[in-house]
C-alpha positions as CSV (number, residue, x, y, z in Angstrom):
1,X,7.0,4.7,20.9
2,X,9.4,3.6,24.2
3,X,8.9,7.1,25.3
4,X,5.3,7.0,25.5
5,X,5.7,3.7,27.6
6,X,4.0,1.9,24.2
7,X,6.7,-1.6,24.6
8,X,3.9,-3.8,26.7
9,X,5.6,-6.8,26.5
10,X,2.3,-9.0,27.3
11,X,-0.5,-11.0,25.0
12,X,-2.0,-9.6,22.5
13,X,-0.1,-6.5,22.3
14,X,3.2,-8.3,22.0
15,X,1.6,-10.9,19.1
16,X,2.4,-9.8,15.4
17,X,-0.7,-8.4,13.5
18,X,-0.8,-10.8,11.4
19,X,-1.3,-14.0,13.4
20,X,-4.1,-16.0,13.7
21,X,-3.2,-15.8,17.2
22,X,-3.5,-11.7,17.5
23,X,-6.7,-12.5,17.1
24,X,-7.6,-14.5,20.5
25,X,-7.0,-12.6,23.9
26,X,-5.3,-15.3,25.9
27,X,-2.7,-17.5,24.9
28,X,-5.3,-20.4,23.7
29,X,-4.6,-23.9,21.2
30,X,-6.9,-22.4,18.3
31,X,-8.1,-25.7,17.4
32,X,-10.0,-25.6,20.8
33,X,-11.5,-22.1,20.6
34,X,-15.1,-22.0,21.1
35,X,-15.4,-18.1,20.9
36,X,-17.5,-17.1,17.4
37,X,-15.9,-13.7,16.8
38,X,-12.8,-16.5,15.9
39,X,-14.9,-18.3,14.0
40,X,-14.6,-16.5,9.8
41,X,-10.6,-16.6,10.9
42,X,-11.1,-20.4,11.2
43,X,-11.9,-20.8,7.6
44,X,-9.6,-20.2,5.1
45,X,-6.0,-18.9,4.9
46,X,-5.5,-17.8,8.9
47,X,-5.7,-14.3,9.3
48,X,-4.9,-11.6,11.8
49,X,-6.1,-8.6,12.8
50,X,-3.5,-7.1,9.3
51,X,-4.6,-9.0,6.2
52,X,-1.4,-11.1,4.9
53,X,-1.5,-9.1,1.6
54,X,-1.1,-5.6,4.0
55,X,2.2,-4.5,4.2
56,X,3.4,-4.1,8.2
57,X,4.5,-0.7,7.6
58,X,1.7,0.6,5.3
59,X,0.5,1.8,8.6
60,X,0.3,0.5,12.4
61,X,-3.2,0.3,12.3
62,X,-5.3,-2.2,10.5
63,X,-7.0,-1.4,7.0
64,X,-10.2,0.6,7.0
65,X,-13.1,-0.5,8.1
66,X,-11.8,-3.2,10.3
67,X,-13.8,-2.7,13.8
68,X,-11.3,-4.9,16.2
69,X,-7.9,-4.3,17.2
70,X,-5.1,-7.3,18.8
71,X,-7.3,-10.0,21.1
72,X,-10.3,-9.7,18.5
73,X,-11.2,-7.0,21.1
74,X,-14.1,-4.1,19.2
75,X,-12.4,-0.6,19.2
76,X,-15.2,1.1,20.1
77,X,-15.6,-1.3,23.5
78,X,-12.5,-0.6,24.4
79,X,-12.8,3.3,23.7
80,X,-16.4,3.1,25.4
81,X,-14.7,1.9,28.6
82,X,-11.6,4.2,29.0
83,X,-14.1,6.6,28.5
84,X,-16.3,5.3,31.4
85,X,-12.8,4.7,33.9
86,X,-11.6,8.3,32.6
87,X,-15.0,9.7,33.9
88,X,-14.3,7.9,37.3
89,X,-10.8,8.6,37.3
90,X,-11.2,12.5,37.5
91,X,-13.9,12.4,39.7
92,X,-11.2,11.1,42.7
93,X,-8.3,13.1,41.1
94,X,-5.0,12.8,43.0
95,X,-1.9,15.5,42.3
96,X,1.9,13.3,42.3
97,X,4.7,15.6,42.8
98,X,7.6,15.1,40.7
99,X,10.1,17.7,41.6
100,X,10.1,21.4,40.6
101,X,7.4,22.0,39.0
102,X,6.7,18.9,38.1
103,X,3.3,16.9,38.8
104,X,0.8,14.6,37.5
105,X,-2.2,13.1,39.3
106,X,-3.3,9.9,39.1
107,X,-6.1,10.7,37.2
108,X,-3.6,11.5,34.4
109,X,-1.6,8.7,34.8
110,X,-3.3,5.7,34.8
111,X,-5.3,8.3,31.3
112,X,-2.0,7.7,30.0
113,X,-1.7,4.1,30.4
114,X,-5.2,3.5,29.0
115,X,-4.3,5.2,26.1
116,X,-1.5,3.1,26.0
117,X,-3.7,0.3,26.0
118,X,-6.4,1.5,23.2
119,X,-3.0,1.9,20.8
120,X,-1.2,-1.5,21.6
121,X,-4.3,-3.3,20.3
122,X,-3.7,-1.6,17.7
123,X,-7.6,0.5,17.7
124,X,-7.3,4.4,16.3
125,X,-7.7,7.2,18.9
126,X,-11.6,7.8,19.0
127,X,-14.4,8.7,21.0
128,X,-12.5,12.0,22.3
129,X,-9.7,10.2,23.7
130,X,-6.7,12.3,24.6
131,X,-4.3,9.9,22.9
132,X,-3.4,11.4,19.5
133,X,-0.1,11.7,20.6
134,X,0.2,8.1,21.5
135,X,-1.4,7.4,17.9
136,X,0.4,9.6,15.7
137,X,3.9,8.1,17.4
138,X,3.2,4.2,16.8
139,X,1.8,5.7,12.9
140,X,5.2,6.8,12.5
141,X,7.0,4.0,13.9
142,X,5.2,1.5,11.6
143,X,5.3,3.8,8.7
144,X,9.7,3.9,9.2
145,X,10.1,-0.2,9.9
146,X,10.8,1.1,13.4
147,X,8.4,-2.3,15.1
148,X,9.7,-5.8,15.9
149,X,8.0,-7.1,13.1
150,X,8.0,-8.7,9.6
151,X,6.5,-9.3,6.6
């Protein structure tokens, strides 16, 4: 995952996926939240993006049927935003030379960052986004227990 620059240290990407804090996109006091999408998580046993009974090594991603990623962001909304941004980036393509026979475009570099954010938020690669490589790396690390999270 580090090779793909998927070691984001920010919030919510760095939060434990079972923590109730993972349901917020910023640092907050739970008691002060007015965000309606968090209400279900504030009633009863605290729960994050991952249910407490799901082993952290079962997958990088929440169980099937979960439509939100870390920060309680709807994964489909995030993917839609990325598709729009990709279209805008590809319209204004600029090439950066890296040395012998290597170059990337600004668009490619920005798209790679977007895929890192998508997978870092624990959203699956959807909507024909070029993130299968990131998804596979994250899944492999989680199943091997090579993430900084413990049950």
